[in-house]
N, C-alpha and C positions, 0 to 999 in steps of 0.2 A: 408456414411451420417448417423449421429446420431440425435436422438430426444432430444434436450437440452433445459434447462431453464436457465435464468439469472436474479437474484434478486439483484438490486443495479446497476444502469447504470449511474454512475457519470463519471468523467474524465477517470479514468483507467478502470472501469467496462464496460463502454460504448464502449471503443476502443477494449477491449477484446472480447466483444460480436460481434463487427463488424468483427474481425478476424475470429471468428467461422462461421459467416454468409458467409464470403468470401471463406471459405473452403468447403462450400456447405451443412453445417449442418442446420437442422431446429432449430430455436431458438424462444422460447416463453419467453418474458421478463416482468419484473415489475420494476417500479421506482416510488417512492413516488410522485415526480413531473412529471406527465405524459408528459408535453410538452417537457421536456429535452430528452425524448426518441424518439421523432418524427423522428429525422434523421435516427434512426435505423429501424423504421417502414417503412420509405421510401426505405430502403435497403432490406426489406423482412421479418423483424422480426414481430412476432405476439405479440401484447401488451395485457397482462392479467390484471385483476382487483385486484389481491392480490397475495402474496407469495404462499398461498394455491393453487390458480388456476395454478400457474406456476408448482408447484410440481405435481399436478394432471395430467398436460399435458405432462410432460417431464420424461425421464428416468434418466438423470443425470442433477443435478441442481447446477449451480455455484452461489456463493454468494460473493458480494463485498460491504460491508457496512463500516461505519465510525469507530465504536468502539464496545466495549463489550456490552454496553447497547443497541446499535442498532441491534446487532446480536440477543440478547435475544428478542428484540421487534419484529423482523421479524419472529422469530421462534415460538413464543408463541401466544396463542389466537385462536379464531375461524377461523380467516383468515390467520393464520401463516403457516410457512413451515411445522411444525410437523403435522398439521391437514391434509395436502395433501399427506403425505408420505405413502408408503406401501412396501411390500416385493420386493426386487430386485432393488429399487431405490437407488441412491447415491447422497449425498450432497458433493460438493467440495467448502469448504469455503476459499476464497482467501483474506479475511479481515485480518487485523493485530489487534488481540484482545488478551486478557489475556489467556494464555495457560489453566488456570484452568477453565475459562468460556467455552472455546472451548471444553474441555473434558466433561464438564457437558452437553453441548448441544449434543455432539456426543453420549453420553449415552442415551439421550432421543430419538435421531434418531434411535438407535439400538432397542429400545423398540417397534418401529413401524415396525421392520423387515427390515429396510433399513440400510445403513451404511454412515459414514461421514469421510472425511479426511480434515485436514487443509493444505492449499496449498498457503501460501503467496508468493509474488514475490519479486525479487530484480531487481530494474531498475526504469525507469522513463517513461514519455510519449515518449521521444525520443527513448529510447531503445526498447520500445514496438512497435513503428511505424517502427523501423529499423528491427524488427524481432529478436532482441537480448536479449529479456527478459529471466531471469532465474527463475525457479520455484522450491521451496523446498516443500516436501510433508511428512506429518506425519499421520499415521493411519495403518490399516491392510495392509499387503503386497499384498494380493490378490486383494484388492480394488484398491491399487495403480497401479498394473499391468493393471487393467481394464481401468482406466482413463488416464494412461500415454499418449496414442496416442492423446487424446483430448487436454491434456495440451501442448503437443508438437505442436499442431496447434496454440497455443498462443505464446509460446517461445521455442527455440531449446534446452535449457538446463533444464532438469527435473531430480531432485535428490531426492531419497528416503532417509530420515534421521532417521526414526524410528517410534515409536508409536505416538498416538494422542498427540498433543500439542508440540511435539519436533520441528516441522517445525516453529512454532511460536516462540519458544525460539531462534531458529537460526535467524529468521527474526529480532527479537528485538536486537540481538547481532550485526547484520549488521547495523541496523538503528542508533544505538547509535554512531557507528563509523562514519556514514555519517555526523551527526550533529557536532561531535567533529572535524572532518576534515574541515567542513565549517567554524567553529569558528577559527581554527588555520590559515586557508587560509586568513580569514578576518584580523587577527592580522598581518600577513605578509604584506598584501597589505597596511594597514594603517601605519605600521612602515616605509615602503618604501615611501609612499606618503608624510608623514610628514617630511621625511628627504630630500625631494625635487624632488623625482621621480614622473613622471606623472602616474596617476592611470592606464591609459590604458597600459602604458609600464610595470608597475608592474604586472598587470593581465596577459599580454602576456608572460612575462618571467616565472612567477610562474606556469602557466598552461602548459608550455612546459618544465618544469624542472623535476627533479626526484620526486617531490611531486605531479605531475600532474596525479592523479588517474583518471579513467574514469568519476567519479562523479565531480571532480574538473574541468575537461576539459569541461564538458557541463554545469555545474552550476556556475563555477567561474565567467564567463562573466556577470552573473546576477548582480554583484556589479556595473557594468557600466549601467545597465538598466534592470529593472524587466520585466519578460514576461507578456504579456496581460492575458494569461491563467495560473492560479496558478496550479503548478504541485503538490506541497505537502506543505500545509500551516504550519505556525508556530504552530497553534493549533494542527494539526495532528502530527507533529514531537514531540511537547511537550508531547502529549499523550503517544507516544512510549518511550520517555525518562523516564516518570513516571513508565511505565511498566518495563523498564530496572532496574530502581532503586529499585522497589519492588522486582524483582527477585534477585538483588544483596543482599538485606537484608535477603531474605529467604535462599540464598545459601552461605552466608558469603563470597561474592566476593566484595571487595572494588571497587568502580567505581568513582574515584576522578574526572577524566576529564568529565565524564557524568554528575556529579553533578554540576560542574561549567557551563557546556554548558546549562544545564537545567535552571540555574539562568539567563543566557543571553537570553534564549527564553522567560522566564518570564518577563524580562526587555522589550523585544520587544512587548510583549502583553500589558505591561503597557504604552507603547508609541503609542498604537493604531495600531500596525502592525500585529495583530493576524491572519488576513485572507490572508496575503501575503505569497509568497513562503518563506520557512524557510531560504533561502539565505539572507533574509532581516536582519538576525542577524548582517550582516555587517553594516547596517544602524544604528542599536542600538549601536554598538561599536563605529561607527564613531561619533555619537552624543556625546558619553561619551568622545571622544578624541578631541572634538572641531573642527571636520572636517565637512565642509558644503557639501551638495549634489553636 
């Protein structure tokens, strides 16, 4: 049993905290909207008033926030993470943010005598609930070895990829592929549908064909009906695509399909679909194709 903290209890962060509670760990959590964390309090989590209070109470602190600005916001200030850190504590940031911003925050964490690793995940709500989530970790190897058993309580596949920021580079590389796959899948469904094949049939055939990656198998059916709970919104995916394009420019790696897919996500935003799951890129393409819902 470990003494843990969790800052950012949204859809994924909340479910990860619940898994840690189920494993018998003590968890002190913080969420900007307190009411959204009540279900975790009901399961035994202690709710703190600030990120600083979480860090003061816990030995290992997990973080899952929206973007780079959000990470900086929870880290800085009188009530931020940094103010509550001290020697021996570890921050495990599971957010998908800019590698450069993550490295900068990690440097500030080390100035407090603590340490930080970036540990973004690959998977979705479904893979998390099934216990199949994979985690990639960047940072000091000794710190990775310390937190690996805790990460294995969240998902069974935990991989060390190198120094700080490299796990985020890996996560961004994965996410660009997810969005590109979803757009290609949408093109295939619409081409089949406009040729006279029922959408349901096209989805069934494609998801069970050689292109049926795990992501296509669980997200492909969203083109038939979006989930009530948004797993990963257009806005969130577009944020990651922009991070990928920025990395591509810095590293001289052309990302042509990423650029096109980013434009389709922008089109979805322009159609008022920004807060829906990024699978709604199908809807944006369908409207362009003259296909009704």
